[in-house]
C-alpha positions in Angstrom: 7.7 284.8 -104.3 10.2 287.7 -104.7 7.6 289.7 -106.7 5.1 289.1 -103.9 7.6 290.4 -101.3 8.4 293.4 -103.4 4.7 294.1 -103.9 4.1 293.9 -100.1 7.1 296.1 -99.4 5.9 298.6 -101.9 2.4 298.5 -100.4 3.8 299.0 -96.9 6.1 301.9 -98.0 3.5 303.5 -100.1 0.4 303.2 -98.0 0.9 301.6 -94.5 4.0 303.6 -93.4 2.6 307.0 -94.6 -0.8 306.3 -93.0 0.9 305.3 -89.7 3.2 308.3 -89.8 0.4 310.8 -90.5 -1.8 309.2 -87.8 0.9 309.5 -85.2 1.8 313.0 -86.1 -1.9 314.0 -86.3 -2.5 312.6 -82.8 0.5 314.4 -81.4 -0.6 317.7 -83.0 -4.2 317.2 -81.7 -3.0 316.4 -78.2 -0.7 319.4 -78.1 -3.3 321.7 -79.4 -5.8 320.4 -76.9 -3.4 320.9 -74.0 -2.4 324.4 -75.3 -6.1 325.4 -75.7 -6.9 324.3 -72.2 -4.0 326.3 -70.7 -4.9 329.3 -72.8 -8.5 329.2 -71.6 -7.4 328.9 -67.9 -5.2 332.0 -68.3 -7.9 334.0 -70.1 -10.5 333.0 -67.4 -8.1 334.0 -64.6 -7.4 337.3 -66.2 -11.2 338.0 -66.5 -11.6 337.2 -62.8 -8.8 339.6 -61.9 -10.3 342.3 -64.1 -13.7 342.0 -62.4 -12.0 342.2 -58.9 -10.2 345.3 -60.1 -13.4 346.9 -61.4 -15.2 346.4 -58.1 -12.2 347.7 -56.1 -11.9 350.8 -58.4 -15.6 351.5 -58.1 -15.4 351.3 -54.3 -12.6 353.8 -54.3 -14.4 355.9 -56.9 -17.6 356.3 -54.9 -15.6 357.7 -51.9 -13.6 359.9 -54.3 -16.9 361.2 -55.8 -18.2 362.2 -52.4 -15.1 364.3 -51.7 -16.0 366.6 -54.6 -18.9 368.0 -52.4 -18.1 366.9 -48.8 -14.8 368.7 -48.4 -16.2 372.2 -48.9 -16.8 375.1 -46.6 -20.2 375.7 -48.2 -21.2 372.1 -47.5 -20.4 372.5 -43.8 -22.4 375.8 -43.5 -25.4 374.6 -45.6 -25.6 371.4 -43.7 -25.5 373.1 -40.3 -28.2 375.6 -41.6 -30.3 372.6 -42.8 -30.6 374.2 -46.3 -32.4 371.3 -47.9 -32.6 372.9 -51.3 -28.9 373.3 -51.4 -28.3 369.8 -50.1 -30.6 368.4 -52.8 -28.7 370.2 -55.5 -25.2 369.4 -54.3 -25.3 366.4 -52.0 -28.4 364.5 -53.3 -29.7 364.6 -56.8 -26.4 365.9 -58.2 -24.5 362.9 -56.9 -27.0 360.6 -58.8 -27.1 362.7 -62.0 -23.3 363.2 -62.3 -21.8 360.1 -60.6 -24.7 357.6 -60.9 -25.0 357.1 -57.1 -28.3 355.4 -56.3 -28.9 357.0 -52.9 -27.4 359.9 -50.8 -28.2 360.6 -47.1 -26.9 363.4 -44.9 -26.9 362.6 -41.2 -25.9 364.6 -38.1 -23.4 363.5 -35.5 -26.2 361.8 -33.5 -27.2 359.9 -36.7 -30.4 362.0 -37.1 -31.4 362.4 -40.8 -30.9 365.8 -42.2 -31.6 365.0 -45.8 -32.1 361.9 -47.9 -32.3 361.2 -51.6 -33.2 357.8 -53.1 -33.3 357.3 -56.9 -36.4 355.7 -58.3 -36.2 351.9 -58.5 -38.3 348.8 -59.1 -37.6 347.7 -55.6 -38.4 350.6 -53.3 -35.9 351.1 -50.5 -36.9 352.1 -47.0 -34.9 354.4 -44.7 -34.7 351.4 -42.4 -32.9 349.4 -45.0 -30.4 352.2 -45.5 -29.9 352.7 -41.8 -29.0 349.1 -41.3 -26.4 349.4 -44.0 -24.7 352.6 -43.0 -25.0 352.7 -39.2 -21.9 350.4 -38.5 -19.8 352.4 -40.9 -21.0 355.8 -39.5 -20.2 354.6 -35.9 -16.7 353.5 -37.0 -16.1 356.7 -38.8 -17.2 358.9 -35.9 -14.8 357.0 -33.6 -11.9 357.7 -35.9 -12.9 361.4 -36.3 -13.1 361.7 -32.5 -9.7 360.1 -32.1 -8.2 362.5 -34.8 -7.3 359.5 -37.0 -6.0 360.7 -40.4 -4.7 357.4 -41.7 -5.1 357.2 -45.5 -5.3 360.9 -46.1 -3.1 361.9 -49.0 -2.9 364.5 -51.7 -5.6 362.6 -53.6 -7.6 361.4 -50.6 -8.8 364.5 -48.8 -10.6 363.0 -45.8 -11.0 359.7 -44.0 -14.0 357.5 -44.6 -15.5 354.1 -44.2 -16.7 351.9 -47.0 -18.0 348.3 -47.4 -19.8 345.9 -49.7 -23.1 345.0 -48.1 -26.8 344.5 -48.8 -29.2 347.5 -48.8 -32.5 345.8 -48.5 -32.3 342.9 -50.9 -29.7 344.5 -53.2 -25.9 344.4 -53.0 -24.3 347.8 -52.9 -21.2 349.8 -52.2 -21.9 351.9 -49.1 -19.5 354.7 -48.4 -19.6 357.2 -45.5 -17.5 360.5 -45.5 -17.4 363.4 -43.1 -18.6 366.9 -44.3 -15.5 369.0 -43.5 -14.0 372.3 -44.3 -11.7 372.5 -47.3 -9.9 375.7 -46.0 -9.8 374.8 -42.3 -11.4 378.1 -41.4 -14.5 376.4 -39.9 -13.9 374.8 -36.6 -15.6 371.5 -36.1 -15.3 369.5 -32.9 -13.8 366.1 -33.6 -16.4 363.5 -34.0 -19.2 366.0 -34.3 -19.0 366.5 -38.0 -22.1 365.8 -40.1 -21.8 362.7 -42.3 -22.6 362.0 -46.0 -23.7 358.5 -47.0 -23.4 357.3 -50.7 -24.9 354.1 -52.1 -24.1 352.5 -55.4 -25.9 349.3 -56.3 -23.8 346.5 -57.8 -26.6 344.7 -59.7 -28.8 345.5 -62.7 -27.3 348.6 -64.5 -23.9 348.2 -62.9 -23.6 344.6 -64.1 -24.9 345.5 -67.5 -22.4 348.3 -67.9 -19.5 346.0 -67.0 -20.7 343.3 -69.4 -21.1 345.9 -72.2 -17.8 347.8 -71.6 -15.6 344.8 -71.1 -17.5 342.3 -73.3 -18.4 339.8 -70.6 -21.0 337.4 -72.0 -24.1 336.8 -69.9 -22.8 339.0 -67.1 -25.2 339.0 -64.0 -25.3 339.2 -60.2 -26.3 336.1 -58.3 -26.8 335.4 -54.6 -25.2 331.9 -55.1 -22.1 330.7 -56.9 -22.8 328.9 -60.2 -22.3 325.2 -60.1 -22.0 324.6 -63.9 -18.6 324.6 -65.5 -19.8 326.9 -68.3 -19.8 329.9 -66.1 -17.1 331.7 -64.2 -17.6 333.9 -61.1 -16.0 336.3 -58.6 -17.3 336.6 -55.0 -18.2 340.0 -53.7 -16.8 340.1 -50.2 -17.5 342.5 -47.4 -14.8 343.9 -45.1 -15.5 341.0 -42.7 -14.7 338.5 -45.5 -18.2 337.2 -46.0 -19.4 336.8 -49.6 -22.5 338.9 -50.2 -23.0 337.5 -53.7 -21.3 336.7 -56.9 -20.7 338.2 -60.4 -21.1 335.4 -62.9 -20.5 335.3 -66.7 -19.8 333.0 -69.5 -16.0 333.2 -69.8 -14.2 334.0 -73.1 -12.3 330.8 -74.1 -9.9 331.7 -76.9 -8.2 328.3 -76.7 -11.4 326.5 -77.5 -12.1 328.8 -80.4 -8.7 328.4 -81.7 -8.9 324.6 -81.3 -12.2 324.5 -83.2 -10.7 326.6 -86.0 -7.5 324.6 -86.0 -8.9 321.1 -86.2 -9.5 321.2 -90.0 -5.9 322.3 -90.3 -4.7 319.4 -88.2 -6.7 317.1 -90.5 -5.2 318.7 -93.6 -1.7 318.4 -92.0 -2.2 314.7 -91.6 -3.4 314.4 -95.2 -0.4 316.5 -96.3 2.0 314.3 -94.4 0.5 311.2 -96.0 0.8 312.7 -99.4 4.3 313.9 -98.8 5.5 310.5 -97.6 3.8 308.9 -100.6 5.5 311.2 -103.0 8.9 311.1 -101.4 10.4 308.8 -103.9 9.3 311.0 -106.8 11.1 314.0 -105.2 14.6 312.5 -105.6 14.9 313.3 -109.3 14.1 317.0 -108.6 17.1 317.4 -106.3 19.5 318.5 -109.0 17.0 321.2 -110.1 16.6 322.4 -106.5 20.4 322.5 -106.1 20.6 324.8 -109.1 17.9 327.0 -107.7 19.7 327.1 -104.3 22.8 328.4 -106.0 20.8 331.3 -107.5 19.2 332.0 -104.1 22.7 332.0 -102.4 23.8 334.6 -104.9 20.8 336.7 -104.1 21.3 336.3 -100.3 24.9 337.5 -100.7 23.5 341.0 -100.9 20.3 340.6 -98.8 19.6 340.0 -95.1 17.9 336.6 -95.0 15.4 337.5 -92.2 14.1 340.8 -93.6 15.0 340.9 -97.3 16.7 344.3 -96.7 20.2 345.1 -97.9 22.9 343.5 -95.7 25.9 345.4 -94.3 28.2 344.8 -97.3 25.6 345.6 -99.9 24.4 348.8 -98.1 28.0 350.0 -97.8 28.7 349.4 -101.4 25.5 351.1 -102.5 26.1 354.0 -100.1 29.6 354.7 -101.5 28.4 354.5 -105.1 25.4 356.7 -104.7 27.0 359.4 -102.6 30.1 359.4 -104.8 27.9 360.0 -107.9 25.8 362.7 -106.2 25.7 366.2 -107.8 26.9 369.3 -105.9 23.4 370.4 -105.0 22.0 367.0 -104.2 21.2 366.6 -100.5 21.3 363.2 -98.9 21.1 361.8 -95.4 22.2 358.6 -93.6 20.0 357.3 -90.7 21.1 355.0 -88.0 18.2 353.3 -86.3 18.4 351.2 -83.1 15.4 349.5 -81.6 14.7 350.2 -77.9 13.9 347.4 -75.5 14.4 344.8 -78.2 16.7 342.7 -75.9 13.9 342.6 -73.3 11.6 341.2 -75.9 14.1 338.5 -76.9 14.7 337.6 -73.2 11.0 337.5 -72.5 9.3 336.0 -75.6 12.3 334.1 -77.1 14.3 334.5 -80.3 11.6 333.3 -82.7 9.4 336.1 -81.6 12.3 338.5 -81.8 12.9 337.4 -85.4 9.2 338.0 -86.3 9.5 341.5 -84.6 12.5 342.4 -86.7 10.6 341.3 -89.9 7.6 343.5 -89.0 9.9 346.4 -88.2 11.5 346.0 -91.7 8.0 346.0 -93.2 7.0 349.2 -91.5 10.2 350.9 -92.6 9.6 349.9 -96.2 6.1 351.4 -95.8 7.5 354.7 -94.3 10.3 355.1 -96.8 9.4 353.1 -100.0 12.0 354.8 -102.1 14.9 354.7 -99.6 17.8 352.3 -99.5 17.3 350.4 -96.2 19.8 347.9 -94.7 20.0 345.7 -91.6 23.5 345.8 -90.2 23.1 344.0 -86.9 20.6 342.3 -84.6 18.3 345.3 -84.1 20.3 348.0 -86.0 19.2 349.4 -89.3 20.7 352.0 -91.7 18.9 354.1 -94.3 20.0 356.3 -97.2 17.6 359.1 -98.0 18.4 360.8 -101.3 17.1 364.2 -102.3 16.3 364.9 -98.7 16.7 368.3 -97.0 16.4 369.0 -93.3 12.6 369.2 -93.3 12.3 365.8 -95.2 14.7 364.2 -92.7 12.8 365.6 -89.7 9.6 364.2 -91.0 11.1 360.8 -91.9 12.7 360.5 -88.4 9.5 361.5 -86.7 7.5 359.0 -88.7 10.0 356.2 -87.9 9.9 357.0 -84.1 6.1 357.2 -84.1 5.4 354.1 -86.3 7.9 351.9 -84.4 6.3 353.0 -81.1 2.9 351.6 -82.2 2.2 348.1 -80.8 3.1 344.9 -82.7 0.8 341.9 -82.5 2.8 338.7 -82.7 1.2 335.3 -81.9 -1.3 336.9 -79.7 1.3 338.9 -77.7 1.0 342.7 -77.5 4.6 344.0 -77.9 5.6 347.6 -77.6 9.1 348.8 -78.4 10.5 352.0 -79.7 13.4 353.3 -81.8 16.2 355.8 -81.5 17.4 357.5 -84.7 20.6 359.3 -85.5 20.7 361.4 -88.7 23.7 362.9 -90.6 23.1 365.2 -93.7 25.4 366.2 -96.5 25.2 367.9 -99.8 27.0 366.8 -102.9 29.7 364.0 -103.0 30.7 363.1 -99.4 32.9 360.6 -97.6 30.5 357.7 -96.7 32.6 356.6 -93.7 32.5 360.1 -92.2 28.7 360.4 -92.9 28.2 357.0 -91.2 30.3 358.0 -88.3 28.3 361.2 -87.8 25.0 359.3 -87.9 26.4 356.9 -85.3 27.3 359.8 -83.0 23.8 361.3 -83.5 22.3 357.9 -82.6 24.3 357.9 -79.4 22.9 361.3 -78.5 19.4 360.2 -79.2 19.8 357.3 -76.8 21.4 359.5 -74.2 18.3 361.9 -74.5 16.1 359.1 -73.2 15.6 357.0 -76.3 12.5 356.8 -78.4 13.5 360.0 -80.2 15.8 361.2 -83.0 18.8 363.5 -83.2 20.6 365.1 -86.1 24.4 365.4 -86.1 25.8 368.8 -85.1 29.3 370.0 -84.3 28.6 370.1 -80.6 28.1 366.4 -80.6 31.8 365.7 -81.3 32.6 367.7 -78.1 30.1 365.6 -76.1 31.5 362.5 -77.5 35.0 363.6 -76.5 33.8 364.0 -73.0 32.4 360.5 -73.1 35.7 359.2 -74.4 37.5 361.0 -71.6 35.3 359.3 -69.0 36.2 356.0 -70.7 39.9 356.8 -70.5 39.7 357.9 -66.9 37.7 354.8 -66.0 40.4 352.6 -67.6 43.1 354.5 -65.7 41.1 354.2 -62.4 40.8 350.4 -62.9 44.5 350.1 -63.8 45.7 352.0 -60.7 42.8 350.7 -58.5 42.9 354.0 -56.7 39.5 355.6 -57.4 36.9 352.7 -57.4 35.6 352.4 -53.8 33.1 350.0 -52.3 30.3 351.4 -50.1 28.0 349.2 -48.0 24.3 349.7 -47.3 22.9 348.0 -44.2 19.9 345.6 -44.5 17.7 345.2 -41.5 15.5 342.3 -40.4 11.9 343.4 -40.5 10.9 340.9 -37.8 13.8 341.4 -35.3 14.5 345.0 -36.2 18.2 344.3 -36.3 21.1 344.4 -38.7 20.9 341.2 -40.8 23.2 341.8 -43.8 24.6 344.5 -46.2 24.9 345.2 -49.9 28.2 346.1 -51.5 28.0 349.0 -54.0 30.6 350.3 -56.4 31.5 354.1 -56.2 33.9 356.1 -58.5 35.6 359.0 -56.8 37.0 360.9 -59.8 39.9 363.2 -58.9 38.4 366.1 -60.8 34.6 365.4 -61.0 34.1 364.0 -57.5 31.8 361.0 -57.0 30.3 359.9 -60.4 26.9 358.2 -60.1 26.9 354.4 -60.8 24.2 354.8 -63.4 26.7 356.8 -65.4 29.9 354.8 -65.1 28.5 351.2 -64.8 27.0 351.3 -68.4 30.3 352.8 -69.6 32.2 349.9 -68.0 29.8 347.4 -69.6 30.1 349.0 -73.1 34.0 349.1 -73.0 34.3 345.6 -71.5 35.6 346.7 -68.0 32.6 345.6 -65.9 34.4 342.5 -64.7 37.2 344.5 -63.3 34.8 346.7 -61.4 33.0 343.6 -60.1 36.3 342.1 -59.1 37.2 345.2 -57.0 33.8 345.1 -55.2 34.0 341.3 -54.6 37.5 341.5 -53.2 36.6 344.4 -50.8 33.3 342.7 -49.8 35.1 339.4 -49.0 37.6 341.4 -46.8 34.7 343.0 -44.9 33.0 339.7 -44.4 36.3 338.3 -43.0 36.4 341.2 -40.5 32.7 340.7 -39.6 32.3 336.9 -39.5 28.7 337.0 -38.5 27.4 339.2 -41.3 26.3 338.2 -44.8 26.9 340.2 -48.0 25.1 340.9 -51.3 26.9 342.0 -54.5 25.5 342.9 -57.9 26.4 340.9 -61.0 25.9 342.4 -64.5 24.8 340.4 -67.5 28.3 340.3 -69.0 29.8 339.0 -65.7 27.3 336.3 -65.1 27.5 335.1 -68.7 31.3 334.8 -68.7 32.7 331.3 -68.4 35.1 332.0 -65.5 32.7 333.9 -63.3 31.8 331.1 -60.8 35.5 330.2 -60.4 36.4 333.9 -59.7 33.7 334.2 -57.1 34.5 330.9 -55.4 38.3 331.4 -55.4 37.9 334.8 -53.7 35.7 333.3 -51.1 38.3 330.5 -50.5 41.1 333.1 -50.3 39.4 334.9 -47.4 38.0 331.6 -45.9 34.4 332.8 -46.4 31.5 330.3 -46.2 29.7 330.6 -49.6 26.3 330.7 -47.9 27.2 334.2 -46.6 27.3 335.6 -50.1 24.3 336.6 -52.1 24.5 337.6 -55.8 21.9 340.0 -57.1 20.9 339.6 -60.8 18.4 341.3 -63.1 15.0 339.8 -64.1 16.2 339.4 -67.7 19.1 337.2 -66.5 16.8 335.2 -64.2 14.1 334.6 -66.8 16.0 334.8 -70.0 16.9 331.1 -70.2 20.5 332.0 -71.5 22.6 328.9 -71.4 25.8 330.5 -69.9 24.0 332.4 -67.2 21.8 329.4 -66.2 24.9 327.2 -66.0 26.8 329.7 -63.9 23.8 330.3 -61.5 23.5 326.5 -61.0 27.2 326.2 -60.3 27.2 329.0 -57.7 24.0 327.7 -56.0 25.4 324.2 -55.8 28.4 325.7 -54.0 26.1 327.4 -51.5 26.1 331.0 -52.9 22.6 332.5 -52.8 20.9 334.2 -55.8 18.5 337.2 -55.6 16.5 339.0 -58.3 17.1 342.7 -58.0 14.4 345.3 -58.8 11.8 342.6 -59.0 8.6 343.6 -60.8 10.1 346.2 -63.2 10.8 343.9 -66.1 8.8 341.4 -68.0 8.5 338.9 -65.2 5.4 337.1 -64.1 4.8 335.1 -61.0 4.2 331.9 -62.9 7.8 332.1 -64.4 9.3 332.1 -60.9 8.4 328.4 -60.7 11.3 327.5 -62.9 14.0 329.9 -61.7 16.8 329.0 -59.3 16.7 331.9 -56.8 16.6 332.4 -53.1 15.4 336.0 -52.7 13.5 338.7 -54.5 14.2 342.4 -53.9 11.0 344.4 -54.5 11.7 347.5 -56.5 11.5 351.0 -55.0 8.8 352.1 -57.4 6.4 349.7 -55.6 7.6 350.7 -52.1 6.9 354.4 -52.9 3.2 353.5 -53.3 3.0 350.7 -50.6 0.1 352.6 -48.9 -1.7 353.0 -52.2 -2.1 351.1 -55.4 1.0 349.0 -55.0 0.0 347.4 -51.7 -1.9 344.5 -53.3 1.0 343.9 -55.7 3.5 343.9 -52.9 1.4 341.6 -50.9 1.1 339.2 -53.8 4.8 339.3 -54.3 5.5 338.4 -50.7 2.9 335.7 -50.6 4.2 334.2 -53.8 7.8 334.3 -52.4 6.7 332.7 -49.2 4.9 329.9 -51.0 8.1 329.2 -53.0 10.3 329.4 -49.9 12.0 332.6 -51.0 13.0 335.5 -48.9 11.9 339.1 -49.6 13.7 342.4 -49.3 12.1 345.8 -49.8 14.4 348.4 -51.5 14.2 352.1 -51.1 12.4 352.3 -47.7 12.4 356.0 -46.8 9.5 356.6 -44.4 8.3 355.1 -41.2 4.9 354.5 -42.8 6.5 352.5 -45.5 8.4 350.4 -43.0 5.3 349.7 -40.9 3.3 348.7 -43.9 6.0 346.3 -45.2 6.4 344.7 -41.7 2.6 344.2 -41.6 2.7 342.6 -45.0 5.3 340.1 -43.9 8.4 341.4 -45.8 11.6 339.7 -44.4 14.1 342.5 -44.8 14.2 346.3 -45.2 16.8 348.5 -47.0 16.8 352.2 -47.7 17.6 355.7 -46.6 15.3 355.5 -43.6 17.6 352.8 -42.2 20.9 354.0 -43.5 22.6 355.5 -46.6 25.5 353.5 -48.1 28.5 353.8 -45.9 32.3 353.6 -46.5 34.2 350.5 -45.3 35.4 352.1 -42.0 32.0 353.5 -41.2 30.2 350.1 -41.7 32.7 348.3 -39.6 32.3 350.9 -36.9 28.5 350.6 -37.2 28.6 346.8 -36.7 31.3 346.7 -34.0 29.9 349.7 -32.1 26.2 348.5 -32.1 26.3 344.8 -32.8 22.6 344.1 -33.1 21.5 347.7 -33.2 17.7 347.8 -33.6 15.8 349.8 -36.1 13.7 352.3 -34.0 11.9 354.0 -37.0 
């Protein structure tokens, strides 16, 4: 009986349990891969649709831009008025087809009489009636704008106004663009609305679809009058200005997830088999443990001198080797120490996670071994490396540094992600025996100067660098003194206005340093210094205290302050903020804390916990400079925020390429219940465009520059709800 029970137990442990374990794990792996493949295919298909929309939009703008190469021209005005058909054929007709690929070109007079027409040969012959039906509405609209002196949209790149639409010409979909023929010098007087017009037509089917499919590798790309109903094809509607779909671009979408799934299924099966075998052989592995322990001891001894992630020398081993080799160098032997720091590595860690960051560090180490196979290379920190180059003069060092900068700027492919970083390199050279500590210090100073020069470059140590470093140290000393005495750090306030009501809605508190000798020092100079020397919390405390006092004096206004990464990640930050609010009897809902994208999306435990504590108390959270980091709209779904502040770089181009992006940001924020603020508004045109797009608040020099405390209180008390007239 006992033997039967033991046999059954052995059978269960040896066969049933391993089989059940491998089956469960295999099913979990298969389900996970199936879900991941589906998500990947959805993202890839969405990106393809976005690409097709962008291509059509760019082509529509390109046709109008192509026309301006010949329509904004004194000769074009004269030759058109003179009805010089040969000239028109060469410059406004066949040339447009030959050079730009336009399918038709028509020159019409102010009363829409045809002066010249060119139609490229086609299987489906077009009639002038077909063309007239397509361009007449656009020509009428353009003449009205010309007569009214409308110049909206004219910029340094767009030389004249025009009208463009997606429509049918006969039975074929096309881009139809109408531009006026105007003087480029202004020497020719043309009565408004009486200019001759140039019509360009570019068909969107046949060759255009073939070119898109070939250039961007869209499978089975074609134009269809109806949207496909089968799930195997994706499509994008072509919409006219009125919003009506005139047809569809269809293609068989690239589905990387399905391909990966198909390729991975054998591996899942092998994994299940491997799990089964491993479980079956588990008992036999026990006796090998002592052998593995002995092997581990040997490995630990090796790791004592090596970085476990990259296999390079660690800090201790590099320092020992550096001292030994430099100490044994001959008098004429030249050697060099390099300090290498990766640029934008923290952003990669924050965006893609630490596992990806570790893989990136390993790939960087591989590249450096390829660049300098004979050098001693060490990893001394997270993204910091040191190199000893022996028998290296100035030219060899320059070449090595240039190769490092260039190779580390080349993209890295990690798990399907396209990652681009860079590197700053500091170099210190010496001949003969030298002090390794001094050489290391010089390389570190040179690295600092490479970073100060804009990063992604290299610098060699020179005597002048010590003086620059002393200036930096003096700024650090003066900043410490300013914070100790609390006599130089001032808080300025920039008003924020409601876009809807055109009235003062809130303000942002900004730190300013009024140096007794240098005058006002820019925040982008002293804030990084404060962060590096651990004084940013003192700066933030001064700003917070002054901001609370202003809110106490102005009980109806709300306030925004900036929080650095170091502040928000510190354990006591929520308590400091809430205690200051309590001291001044300020409702926490009146305070808004602006954080960076990397803090918002990085998933760092301390910052996430502190943000949650502050929001639970009523404090609002905003993402500053939104859109300039590694954020994506999908990631906003899981972030605890109340407002996004659209970066000035987008506002500068709100009437151009940035408009769709800004509109998408605002729509996304509105869908999530978030408020939006546009930073850096400097012109009336920017203000009007942002109001039209639905932005909630405006901030910038158009409204007001940052003001001192007394001035901001006078502004509020003197005007109350002063409206924005710009």
